C-alpha positions in Angstrom: 56.0 86.5 81.2 52.7 86.3 83.2 53.2 82.6 83.4 56.5 82.9 85.1 55.0 85.3 87.7 52.2 82.9 88.4 54.7 80.0 88.9 56.8 82.2 91.2 53.7 83.0 93.3 52.8 79.3 93.4 56.3 78.4 94.5 56.2 81.0 97.3 52.9 79.8 98.5 54.0 76.2 98.5 57.2 77.2 100.4 55.1 78.9 103.1 52.8 75.8 103.3 55.8 73.5 103.6 57.3 75.6 106.5 53.9 75.5 108.2 53.6 71.7 107.7 57.2 71.1 109.0 56.4 73.1 112.1 53.2 71.1 112.6 55.0 67.8 112.1 57.7 68.8 114.6 54.9 69.4 117.2 53.0 66.2 116.4 53.4 63.3 118.8 52.8 59.8 117.6 52.6 56.9 120.1 53.5 53.3 119.2 53.7 50.3 121.4 54.8 46.7 120.9 54.8 43.6 123.0 51.4 44.3 124.5 52.6 47.6 125.8 55.9 46.4 127.1 57.7 48.8 124.7 56.3 52.3 124.2 57.8 54.9 121.8 57.0 58.5 121.1 58.0 60.0 117.8 57.2 63.3 116.2 55.8 63.7 112.6 59.3 64.5 111.3 60.5 61.0 112.4 62.5 62.3 115.4 62.3 59.9 118.4 61.1 61.6 121.6 61.1 58.8 124.1 61.3 55.1 124.7 59.7 53.4 127.7 60.3 49.7 128.7 58.3 47.7 131.2 60.8 46.5 133.8 59.2 43.0 133.8 59.6 42.8 130.0 63.4 43.2 130.4 63.5 39.9 132.3 62.5 38.1 129.1 64.8 36.3 126.7 67.3 38.9 125.2 66.5 37.9 121.6 62.7 38.5 122.3 63.4 41.8 123.9 65.6 42.9 121.0 63.0 41.8 118.4 60.1 43.5 120.2 62.0 46.8 120.5 63.1 46.7 116.9 59.5 46.0 115.8 58.3 49.1 117.7 61.1 51.3 116.2 60.2 50.1 112.7 56.5 50.7 113.3 57.1 54.2 114.7 59.3 55.2 111.8 56.8 53.9 109.3 53.9 55.7 111.1 55.9 59.0 111.1 56.7 58.6 107.4 53.1 57.9 106.5 51.9 60.9 108.4 54.6 63.2 106.9 53.8 62.0 103.4 50.1 62.6 103.8 50.7 66.1 105.1 53.0 66.9 102.2 50.5 65.5 99.8 47.9 67.9 101.1 50.3 70.8 100.5 51.1 69.9 96.9 47.5 69.0 96.0 46.2 71.2 93.2 49.6 72.7 92.4 50.3 70.5 89.4 53.2 68.6 91.0 52.1 65.0 90.8 54.2 62.4 92.5 56.5 64.8 94.3 56.0 63.2 97.7 
């Protein structure tokens, strides 16, 4: 039964670490820009978009170009947030015998 107690303690410790990491990710601000700075996006570490700024001159460009540039920035921001989140979660599970969980 000692093994079960150890597993329970490990799970509780990991749960606390996860809560701390989630709070940290929520506070984290990641900046992404596209189109030479014409599109700027802020996203937190949990993947929640915080702001979108567009250069007014950029909006005078061809609509298809504007759409593509904005979409590129959104995809890059989401990818960056995912990478940061996965790296933080990996740190939390390191040494806990849970390979490939995140």
